[in-house]
C-alpha positions in Angstrom: 84.7 -41.5 -25.0 85.9 -44.4 -22.9 85.9 -48.0 -24.2 83.0 -48.8 -21.9 80.9 -46.0 -23.2 81.8 -46.8 -26.8 80.5 -50.3 -26.2 77.3 -49.0 -24.5 76.8 -46.5 -27.4 77.3 -49.2 -30.0 75.0 -51.6 -28.2 72.3 -49.0 -28.1 72.5 -48.4 -31.8 72.7 -52.1 -32.6 69.6 -52.8 -30.5 67.7 -50.0 -32.1 68.6 -51.2 -35.6 67.9 -54.8 -34.8 64.4 -54.0 -33.5 63.8 -51.7 -36.4 62.0 -49.4 -34.0 62.2 -45.7 -33.4 64.2 -44.7 -30.3 62.6 -42.1 -28.0 64.0 -40.8 -24.8 62.7 -38.4 -22.2 62.7 -34.9 -23.6 62.2 -36.0 -27.3 59.1 -36.1 -29.4 58.3 -38.6 -32.0 57.6 -35.9 -34.7 61.3 -34.9 -34.7 62.9 -38.4 -35.0 64.5 -39.3 -38.3 67.2 -41.8 -39.1 69.7 -39.0 -39.4 68.8 -37.3 -36.1 68.7 -40.5 -34.0 72.5 -40.7 -34.1 73.2 -37.4 -32.4 70.3 -37.7 -30.0 71.4 -41.2 -29.0 74.9 -40.1 -28.5 73.9 -37.0 -26.5 71.4 -39.0 -24.3 74.0 -41.7 -23.6 76.6 -39.1 -22.6 74.0 -37.3 -20.4 72.9 -40.5 -18.8 76.6 -41.2 -17.9 77.0 -37.6 -16.6 79.5 -36.8 -19.4 78.1 -33.3 -19.8 81.1 -31.8 -21.6 81.0 -34.6 -24.3 77.3 -34.0 -24.8 77.8 -30.3 -25.0 80.5 -30.7 -27.7 78.3 -32.9 -29.8 75.3 -30.5 -29.4 77.5 -27.7 -30.7 78.4 -29.8 -33.7 74.7 -30.1 -34.5 73.8 -26.5 -33.8 73.6 -25.3 -37.3 71.0 -27.9 -38.3 69.0 -27.7 -35.1 69.1 -24.5 -33.1 66.3 -22.8 -34.9 64.1 -25.8 -35.7 64.5 -28.5 -33.1 62.7 -28.4 -29.7 64.6 -31.5 -28.7 68.0 -30.0 -29.5 67.2 -26.8 -27.6 65.9 -28.8 -24.6 69.0 -31.0 -24.5 71.3 -28.0 -24.9 69.5 -26.2 -22.0 69.8 -29.3 -19.8 73.4 -29.8 -20.7 74.3 -26.1 -20.0 72.5 -26.4 -16.7 74.4 -29.5 -15.7 78.0 -28.5 -16.7 80.6 -28.0 -14.0 80.4 -24.3 -14.7 76.7 -24.0 -15.6 75.4 -21.2 -17.8 71.9 -20.8 -16.4 71.1 -17.8 -18.6 71.9 -19.7 -21.8 70.1 -22.8 -20.4 67.0 -20.6 -19.9 67.2 -19.3 -23.5 67.2 -22.8 -24.9 64.3 -24.0 -22.7 62.3 -21.0 -23.9 63.2 -21.7 -27.5 62.2 -25.4 -27.1 58.8 -24.4 -25.8 58.4 -21.8 -28.5 59.1 -24.5 -31.1 56.8 -27.0 -29.4 54.5 -25.6 -26.7 53.7 -29.0 -25.2 57.3 -30.2 -25.0 57.1 -32.1 -21.6 60.8 -32.4 -21.2 61.5 -28.7 -21.7 58.7 -27.7 -19.4 60.0 -30.0 -16.7 63.6 -28.9 -17.1 62.7 -25.3 -17.3 60.8 -25.7 -14.0 63.9 -27.3 -12.5 66.0 -24.3 -13.6 63.5 -21.9 -12.1 64.0 -23.7 -8.7 67.8 -23.4 -9.1 67.2 -19.7 -9.7 65.1 -19.5 -6.5 62.0 -18.7 -8.6 59.3 -20.9 -7.0 56.5 -18.9 -8.6 58.1 -19.5 -12.0 58.5 -23.2 -11.4 54.8 -23.4 -10.3 53.7 -21.7 -13.5 55.6 -24.3 -15.5 54.0 -27.0 -13.3 50.6 -25.6 -14.2 51.5 -25.8 -17.9 52.7 -29.4 -17.5 49.4 -30.3 -15.8 47.6 -29.0 -18.9 49.9 -31.0 -21.2 49.7 -34.2 -19.0 46.1 -34.2 -17.7 46.3 -37.7 -16.4 49.9 -37.4 -15.3 53.3 -38.1 -16.8 56.8 -38.7 -15.6 57.8 -35.1 -16.2 54.9 -33.8 -14.2 55.6 -36.2 -11.3 59.3 -35.3 -11.3 58.7 -31.5 -11.3 56.0 -31.9 -8.6 58.5 -33.8 -6.4 61.2 -31.2 -7.0 58.9 -28.3 -6.0 57.8 -30.2 -2.8 61.5 -30.8 -1.9 62.3 -27.1 -2.6 59.4 -26.0 -0.4 60.5 -28.3 2.4 64.0 -26.8 2.4 62.6 -23.3 2.7 60.8 -24.1 5.9 
């Protein structure tokens, strides 16, 4: 971790503690947040935001024993990280998105990211099925629905 990122990470934790509020990010759900889990999620989300995918991957591996079978957020972030690595493992990413949705059927982040993966796999029909599920989860709209909708439209435009 660079000095700049250490400062950013420390500042994030300090602000969260000072405000005495719960920290949520895209792809997390409030029912999974505890004081113990905020630390790894905050670190991973900060690294992902900075595009330090390998750092996020290493930290997620450290947390695997406690989270792989029980945390939709952990599986969603692991899937995303594996999809974004320099040498992505799309099969493993898909496994983690599926697991996240099994654990929490209405996990907006996992549905969006799984749809993005389907596009990367040239599976437009699969991405549209996930878009339909997101529409059910976000009947009025949500950021994840809007993002996947734009990605599908961009994919379709490239196919013409």
